[in-house]
C-alpha positions as CSV (number, residue, x, y, z in Angstrom):
1,M,0.0,0.0,0.0
2,S,1.4,3.4,-1.0
3,Q,1.9,6.3,1.4
4,I,-1.0,8.2,-0.3
5,E,-3.3,5.2,0.2
6,K,-2.4,4.9,3.9
7,L,-2.9,8.6,4.5
8,Y,-6.2,8.6,2.5
9,N,-7.6,5.7,4.5
10,E,-6.7,7.4,7.8
11,W,-8.3,10.6,6.5
12,Q,-11.5,8.8,5.6
13,S,-11.6,7.0,9.0
14,L,-11.7,10.4,10.7
15,Q,-14.8,11.6,8.9
16,P,-16.9,13.6,9.6
17,L,-14.8,16.3,11.3
18,K,-16.0,18.4,14.1
19,S,-17.5,21.6,12.8
20,Q,-14.8,23.9,14.3
21,D,-12.0,21.6,12.9
22,Q,-13.7,21.5,9.4
23,K,-14.0,25.3,9.5
24,R,-10.3,26.0,10.3
25,L,-9.2,23.5,7.7
26,D,-11.5,24.9,5.0
27,E,-10.3,28.4,5.8
28,K,-6.6,27.4,5.6
29,F,-7.0,25.7,2.2
30,R,-9.2,28.6,0.9
31,L,-6.7,31.3,1.8
32,E,-3.6,29.3,0.8
33,F,-5.0,28.2,-2.6
34,N,-6.3,31.6,-3.6
35,Y,-3.2,33.5,-2.4
36,N,-0.7,31.1,-3.9
37,S,-2.4,30.3,-7.2
38,N,-2.8,34.0,-8.0
39,H,0.6,35.0,-6.6
40,I,2.3,32.6,-9.0
41,E,0.7,34.5,-11.9
42,G,1.8,37.9,-10.6
43,N,-0.9,39.1,-8.2
44,T,0.6,41.6,-5.8
45,L,-1.6,41.1,-2.7
46,T,0.1,39.8,0.4
47,Y,-1.2,36.9,2.4
48,G,-2.5,39.3,5.0
49,Q,-4.2,41.5,2.4
50,T,-5.8,38.3,0.8
51,K,-7.2,37.3,4.2
52,L,-8.5,40.8,4.8
53,L,-10.2,40.8,1.4
54,L,-11.7,37.3,1.4
55,I,-12.7,37.0,5.1
56,F,-13.5,40.6,6.0
57,D,-14.3,42.0,2.6
58,K,-11.9,44.9,3.2
59,T,-9.0,46.2,1.1
60,E,-5.6,47.5,2.2
61,G,-2.5,48.6,0.4
62,V,-1.8,50.3,-2.9
63,H,-2.5,47.8,-5.7
64,E,-4.1,47.9,-9.1
65,L,-7.8,47.3,-8.9
66,R,-7.5,44.2,-11.0
67,N,-5.5,42.5,-8.2
68,F,-8.4,42.9,-5.8
69,E,-11.0,42.0,-8.4
70,E,-9.2,38.8,-9.6
71,M,-8.5,37.6,-6.1
72,K,-12.2,37.8,-5.1
73,A,-13.2,36.3,-8.5
74,H,-10.8,33.4,-8.0
75,D,-12.4,32.7,-4.7
76,V,-15.8,32.4,-6.4
77,A,-14.3,30.1,-9.0
78,L,-12.9,27.9,-6.2
79,K,-16.4,27.7,-4.7
80,M,-17.7,26.7,-8.1
81,I,-15.4,23.7,-8.5
82,V,-16.1,22.6,-4.9
83,E,-19.9,22.5,-5.8
84,E,-19.3,21.0,-9.2
85,A,-17.1,18.2,-7.7
86,K,-19.9,17.1,-5.3
87,D,-22.0,15.8,-8.2
88,K,-19.9,12.8,-9.2
89,E,-22.3,11.9,-12.0
90,R,-22.1,15.2,-13.7
91,P,-19.5,15.2,-16.6
92,L,-16.9,17.8,-17.0
93,T,-17.8,20.2,-19.8
94,E,-16.1,22.8,-22.0
95,S,-18.8,25.2,-21.0
96,F,-17.8,24.9,-17.3
97,I,-14.2,25.5,-18.1
98,R,-15.0,28.5,-20.2
99,T,-17.2,29.8,-17.3
100,L,-14.2,29.4,-14.9
101,N,-12.1,31.5,-17.3
102,E,-14.7,34.2,-17.6
103,K,-15.1,34.2,-13.8
104,I,-11.4,34.6,-12.8
105,L,-10.6,37.2,-15.4
106,V,-13.6,39.4,-14.4
107,R,-13.7,41.5,-17.5
108,P,-11.9,42.1,-20.8
109,F,-8.6,44.0,-20.6
110,W,-5.4,44.8,-22.4
111,K,-2.1,43.1,-21.6
112,D,1.5,43.4,-22.6
113,A,2.7,40.6,-24.8
114,E,5.5,39.4,-27.0
115,T,5.4,38.5,-30.7
116,F,7.0,35.4,-32.2
117,D,10.1,37.4,-33.1
118,G,10.4,38.9,-29.6
119,Q,8.8,42.3,-30.2
120,K,6.8,44.0,-27.5
121,T,3.1,44.4,-28.2
122,R,-0.2,44.8,-26.4
123,V,-3.2,42.4,-26.9
124,E,-6.8,42.5,-25.8
125,I,-7.7,39.7,-23.5
126,K,-11.2,38.4,-24.1
127,I,-12.8,36.3,-21.3
128,G,-14.5,32.9,-21.5
129,E,-13.5,32.5,-25.2
130,Y,-10.9,30.3,-26.7
131,K,-7.9,32.1,-28.0
132,S,-8.1,33.9,-31.3
133,R,-4.3,34.1,-31.9
134,P,-1.4,31.8,-31.3
135,N,0.2,31.8,-27.9
136,H,3.6,30.7,-26.6
137,V,6.0,30.9,-23.7
138,R,9.7,31.5,-23.4
139,T,11.3,28.6,-21.5
140,A,14.1,28.9,-18.9
141,S,16.6,28.0,-21.7
142,G,15.3,31.0,-23.7
143,E,13.6,28.8,-26.4
144,I,10.0,29.6,-27.5
145,F,7.5,26.8,-26.8
146,H,4.4,27.0,-29.0
147,Y,1.0,25.8,-27.6
148,A,-1.9,24.5,-29.7
149,T,-2.9,26.9,-32.5
150,E,-6.2,28.8,-32.3
151,A,-7.5,26.5,-35.1
152,E,-6.6,23.3,-33.2
153,T,-7.9,24.4,-29.8
154,P,-11.7,23.7,-30.1
155,A,-11.2,20.1,-31.3
156,M,-8.4,19.5,-28.7
157,M,-10.5,20.8,-25.9
158,K,-13.4,18.6,-26.9
159,D,-11.1,15.6,-27.1
160,L,-9.7,16.5,-23.6
161,V,-13.1,16.7,-21.9
162,D,-14.3,13.5,-23.6
163,W,-11.1,11.7,-22.5
164,F,-11.4,12.9,-18.9
165,N,-15.1,11.8,-18.6
166,A,-14.3,8.4,-20.0
167,E,-11.1,7.9,-18.0
168,S,-12.6,9.0,-14.7
169,K,-15.0,6.0,-14.9
170,K,-12.4,3.4,-15.6
171,S,-10.6,3.6,-12.3
172,V,-7.3,2.7,-14.0
173,L,-5.5,5.9,-13.1
174,S,-5.3,7.0,-9.5
175,P,-7.0,10.4,-8.7
176,I,-3.6,12.1,-8.5
177,E,-2.5,10.6,-11.8
178,L,-5.8,11.6,-13.4
179,A,-5.4,15.2,-12.0
180,A,-1.8,15.4,-13.2
181,L,-2.6,14.3,-16.7
182,L,-5.6,16.6,-17.0
183,H,-3.4,19.5,-15.9
184,Y,-0.6,18.6,-18.2
185,R,-2.8,18.0,-21.3
186,Y,-4.8,21.2,-20.6
187,I,-1.7,23.4,-20.2
188,R,-0.2,22.0,-23.5
189,I,-3.3,23.3,-25.2
190,H,-3.3,26.6,-23.4
191,P,-6.8,27.3,-24.7
192,F,-7.3,30.8,-23.4
193,E,-5.4,34.0,-23.9
194,D,-4.9,34.4,-20.1
195,G,-5.7,32.5,-16.9
196,N,-4.6,29.1,-18.1
197,G,-2.4,28.4,-15.1
198,R,-5.1,29.2,-12.6
199,I,-7.6,27.1,-14.5
200,A,-5.2,24.1,-14.6
201,R,-4.7,24.3,-10.8
202,L,-8.5,24.6,-10.3
203,L,-9.0,21.5,-12.4
204,V,-6.5,19.5,-10.4
205,N,-8.5,20.3,-7.2
206,Y,-11.8,19.6,-9.0
207,V,-10.5,16.0,-9.7
208,L,-9.2,15.5,-6.2
209,L,-12.4,16.8,-4.5
210,R,-14.5,14.6,-6.8
211,F,-12.7,11.6,-5.4
212,D,-13.0,12.9,-1.8
213,Y,-9.3,13.9,-1.4
214,P,-8.4,17.2,0.1
215,M,-7.2,20.1,-2.1
216,I,-3.5,20.6,-2.9
217,I,-1.7,23.9,-2.7
218,I,1.2,24.8,-5.1
219,Q,3.0,27.5,-3.2
220,T,4.4,30.5,-4.9
221,K,7.8,29.9,-3.2
222,D,7.8,26.5,-5.0
223,K,7.0,27.9,-8.4
224,N,10.3,26.9,-9.9
225,N,10.0,23.3,-8.9
226,Y,6.4,23.2,-10.2
227,L,7.3,24.6,-13.6
228,G,10.5,22.5,-13.6
229,A,8.4,19.3,-13.2
230,L,6.2,20.3,-16.1
231,N,9.3,21.1,-18.3
232,L,10.8,17.7,-17.5
233,C,7.6,16.1,-18.9
234,D,7.9,18.2,-22.1
235,V,11.4,16.9,-22.5
236,E,10.3,13.3,-21.8
237,S,7.3,13.3,-24.1
238,G,8.8,15.4,-26.9
239,L,5.3,15.9,-28.2
240,E,3.9,18.8,-30.2
241,P,0.5,20.1,-28.9
242,A,-1.3,18.7,-32.0
243,Q,-0.8,15.3,-30.4
244,G,-2.8,16.4,-27.3
245,A,-4.7,13.1,-27.2
246,Y,-1.5,11.5,-25.9
247,S,-2.3,10.1,-22.5
248,K,0.4,7.7,-21.3
249,I,1.0,8.4,-17.7
250,D,4.6,7.1,-17.7
251,K,5.5,10.2,-19.9
252,I,4.6,12.6,-17.1
253,K,6.1,10.9,-14.1
254,P,8.0,14.0,-12.9
255,F,4.8,15.9,-12.6
256,V,2.9,13.1,-11.0
257,N,5.6,12.8,-8.4
258,Y,5.5,16.5,-7.8
259,L,1.8,16.6,-7.3
260,T,2.0,13.4,-5.1
261,N,4.3,15.2,-2.7
262,Q,1.8,18.1,-2.5
263,L,-1.0,15.7,-1.8
264,I,0.9,14.0,1.0
265,W,1.3,17.5,2.6
266,S,-2.5,18.1,2.2
267,L,-3.5,14.8,3.7
268,E,-1.1,15.2,6.7
269,I,-2.5,18.7,7.4
270,S,-6.1,17.4,7.0
271,I,-5.5,14.5,9.4
272,K,-4.0,16.9,12.0
273,A,-7.1,19.1,11.7
274,A,-9.4,16.1,12.0
275,K,-7.6,15.2,15.3
276,G,-8.0,18.7,16.6
277,E,-4.2,19.3,16.4
278,D,-2.4,22.5,15.4
279,I,-2.2,23.0,11.7
280,E,0.0,26.0,11.7
281,E,3.3,25.6,9.9
282,D,6.7,27.3,10.3
283,D,5.9,29.9,7.7
284,D,2.5,30.5,9.3
285,F,4.5,32.3,12.0
286,E,5.6,34.8,9.5
287,K,2.0,35.1,8.2
288,K,0.7,35.7,11.7
289,L,3.3,38.4,12.3
290,S,2.2,40.0,9.0
291,L,-1.4,39.9,10.1
292,L,-0.6,41.3,13.5
293,E,1.5,44.1,11.9
294,R,-1.5,44.9,9.7
295,K,-3.8,44.9,12.7
296,L,-1.6,47.3,14.5
297,K,-1.7,49.6,11.4
298,E,-5.4,49.2,11.3
299,D,-5.8,50.0,15.0
300,E,-3.8,53.2,14.4
301,I,-6.6,54.2,12.0
302,T,-9.6,52.9,13.8
303,K,-8.4,53.5,17.4
304,P,-5.5,56.0,17.2
305,G,-3.9,56.6,20.6
306,F,-3.3,60.0,22.0
307,K,-0.7,62.1,20.3
308,V,0.3,65.8,21.0
309,E,-0.5,66.7,17.4
310,Y,-4.1,65.4,17.9
311,A,-4.5,67.6,21.0
312,E,-3.2,70.6,19.1
313,E,-5.6,69.9,16.2
314,I,-8.5,69.6,18.6
315,I,-7.6,72.9,20.4
316,K,-7.2,74.6,17.0
317,K,-10.4,73.2,15.3
318,V,-12.7,72.7,18.4
319,V,-11.7,74.7,21.4
320,I,-10.7,78.0,19.7
321,P,-13.7,78.1,17.4
322,L,-16.1,77.4,20.3
323,N,-14.3,80.1,22.3
324,K,-14.8,82.6,19.5
325,E,-18.5,81.9,19.1
326,L,-19.1,82.0,22.9
327,D,-17.1,85.3,23.2
328,E,-19.3,86.9,20.6
329,M,-22.4,85.7,22.5
330,I,-21.4,87.1,25.9
331,Q,-20.4,90.5,24.4
332,K,-24.1,90.9,23.4
333,L,-25.2,90.4,27.0
334,S,-23.8,93.6,28.4
335,G,-27.3,94.9,29.1
336,F,-27.9,92.0,31.5
337,F,-24.5,91.1,33.0
338,S,-21.9,93.5,34.3
339,F,-19.4,90.7,34.9
340,K,-18.6,88.5,31.9
341,E,-15.7,86.0,31.9
342,L,-14.9,83.4,29.3
343,S,-11.9,81.3,30.1
344,C,-10.2,78.1,29.1
345,V,-8.6,75.8,31.6
346,I,-6.1,73.2,30.3
347,S,-5.4,70.5,32.9
348,K,-2.7,67.9,33.0
349,G,-3.8,66.1,36.2
350,G,-2.8,68.1,39.3
351,T,-1.6,71.1,37.3
352,S,-3.7,73.5,35.2
353,E,-3.3,76.6,33.2
354,K,-6.1,79.2,32.9
355,L,-6.3,81.2,29.7
356,L,-8.7,84.2,29.4
357,S,-10.6,85.0,26.3
358,P,-9.7,85.9,23.7
359,F,-6.8,83.6,24.0
360,Y,-4.0,82.5,21.7
361,I,-1.9,79.4,22.1
362,D,1.6,79.5,20.7
363,F,2.2,75.9,19.6
364,D,5.7,76.8,18.6
365,N,6.5,77.5,22.2
366,D,8.2,74.4,23.7
367,D,6.7,75.0,27.1
368,I,3.2,75.1,25.7
369,K,4.0,72.0,23.5
370,D,5.2,70.1,26.6
371,F,2.1,71.2,28.5
372,V,-0.3,70.1,25.8
373,S,1.5,66.8,25.4
374,L,0.3,65.9,29.0
375,V,-3.2,67.3,28.7
376,K,-6.0,65.4,30.4
377,S,-8.9,67.7,29.9
378,I,-9.9,71.2,28.6
379,Q,-12.7,73.1,30.2
380,I,-14.3,76.1,28.6
381,R,-16.0,78.2,31.4
382,I,-18.6,80.9,31.1
383,N,-19.2,83.0,34.2
384,L,-21.8,85.8,34.0
385,S,-23.2,87.8,36.9
386,N,-24.7,91.3,37.8
387,N,-23.7,93.2,40.9
388,Q,-24.8,96.7,39.8
389,N,-28.4,96.6,38.7
390,R,-30.6,96.0,41.8
391,K,-33.3,94.4,39.6
392,L,-30.8,92.0,38.2
393,Q,-28.5,91.5,41.2
394,N,-29.5,87.9,41.6
395,L,-28.8,87.1,38.0
396,Y,-25.9,84.8,37.3
397,F,-25.1,82.2,34.8
398,Q,-22.5,79.5,34.5
399,S,-21.8,76.9,31.8
400,F,-19.0,74.5,31.1
401,I,-17.9,72.6,28.1
402,Y,-15.5,69.8,28.7
403,V,-13.1,68.2,26.3
404,V,-11.8,65.1,28.0
405,F,-8.9,63.0,26.6
406,D,-9.3,59.4,27.5
407,G,-7.3,56.4,26.1
408,D,-8.0,55.9,22.4
409,E,-10.7,58.6,22.1
410,Y,-11.8,61.9,23.4
411,R,-15.3,63.2,24.4
412,I,-17.0,66.5,24.5
413,E,-19.5,67.1,27.4
414,L,-22.0,69.9,27.7
415,N,-24.5,69.6,30.5
416,D,-25.9,66.1,30.4
417,K,-24.9,65.6,26.7
418,K,-21.8,63.7,25.8
419,K,-20.3,62.7,22.4
420,T,-17.2,60.5,21.8
421,F,-14.8,60.9,18.9
422,K,-11.7,59.1,17.6
423,Y,-8.6,61.3,17.8
424,T,-8.6,61.5,14.1
425,E,-12.2,62.8,14.0
426,L,-13.5,66.3,14.6
427,P,-17.0,67.5,15.3
428,T,-18.9,69.0,12.3
429,I,-19.6,72.7,12.0
430,A,-23.3,71.8,12.8
431,E,-22.3,70.0,16.0
432,L,-20.2,72.9,17.2
433,K,-23.0,75.4,16.4
434,E,-25.4,73.1,18.3
435,M,-23.2,73.4,21.4
436,V,-23.2,77.2,21.1
437,N,-27.0,77.3,20.6
438,E,-27.4,75.2,23.7
439,C,-25.5,77.8,25.8
440,K,-27.5,80.7,24.2
441,N,-30.9,79.0,25.0
442,R,-29.8,78.4,28.6
443,V,-28.9,82.1,29.0
444,I,-32.3,83.2,27.5
445,D,-34.1,80.8,29.9
446,K,-32.1,82.1,32.9
447,I,-33.0,85.7,32.1
448,K,-36.7,84.9,31.4
449,N,-37.0,83.0,34.7
450,L,-35.5,85.7,36.9
């Protein structure tokens, strides 16, 4: 019995998995496959950004829009092959493969390319349609390898699909051999103008899932070994694409062996998950660090801690404008109050500094900067009284607006009203005006009720 068979039997004996174990395994394969398969083809999203996009539907970083679009679309294509593989009686169809290509490429676009004689050019990539021009690749040795021609492609794709549907019922080839041969034959045809590598890897997992094996992941760091195994098969077979019906498994042994090693890894990880064991790997440590680093950056945006520059901005954009509006208000009250004082008290715990209106804060002064860096609260005080007019001698008025700095946020308090803000947020003009109007209304009520 081979190692694959032993691991597969153990994997099957552990079915079904507990829901929490199945969930963490599914998430690992989902993220690993989407990230690596796209990264091999040049997608620039990091693992952390991929997780943020697929799990939390958020974007981060400066990337071309297509990188985000294709990562999400590839995730949808993965779900499609998972669902398609569940129906073991449904045959593989060209229509399904074309739909996969249409899905992962999202929309038509223009792409840099190279002509047969090595000249740079640009071509329009159509989605879900077989190629309309020849395509080729430059090998590691510098030689040009030509895939099937556009004229040969429709017949060769029909032959490929018919071959797979017949072969999958024979049980002659093992699932990993069948997956390897489907991948190899498909990639020799290269039926689309873009997306062929991603489709080939999706089809490998379609085969494995159809036979109740776990998915395999071809990691971007192993790209050279992956392409090298395919190249060894090209050398071994020596076939031109026109002979795409070629299906002898012994001619692609290097690629079968390569995929077998990936499947052993997948089965071992799956068995660990089924047993409730840790499925993190050495490189997952780096991924975790990357995610934690991203979270720290995200927290700086969503919950920024106190900084002296935030306090300065709040004084400039909140305290000083409020002071100006309130000063204009009390100057209009001379007919009712003989004593009018508007002050601002900046406190840093046990020490405070009182500034009378109209006040100016010189933020270029190092002493003021040091003081503000320790600020705990700012209190805007209004004191109004009348000691001259006997009729109004009992008239007095006090009001306080507090700006309190607390942890990851600050709050503004006026009477029984409170509103909390992030340090990177400021009240709107309407909110500031509402505070001033509150003070005006209270003054009017005080005078009316005398």
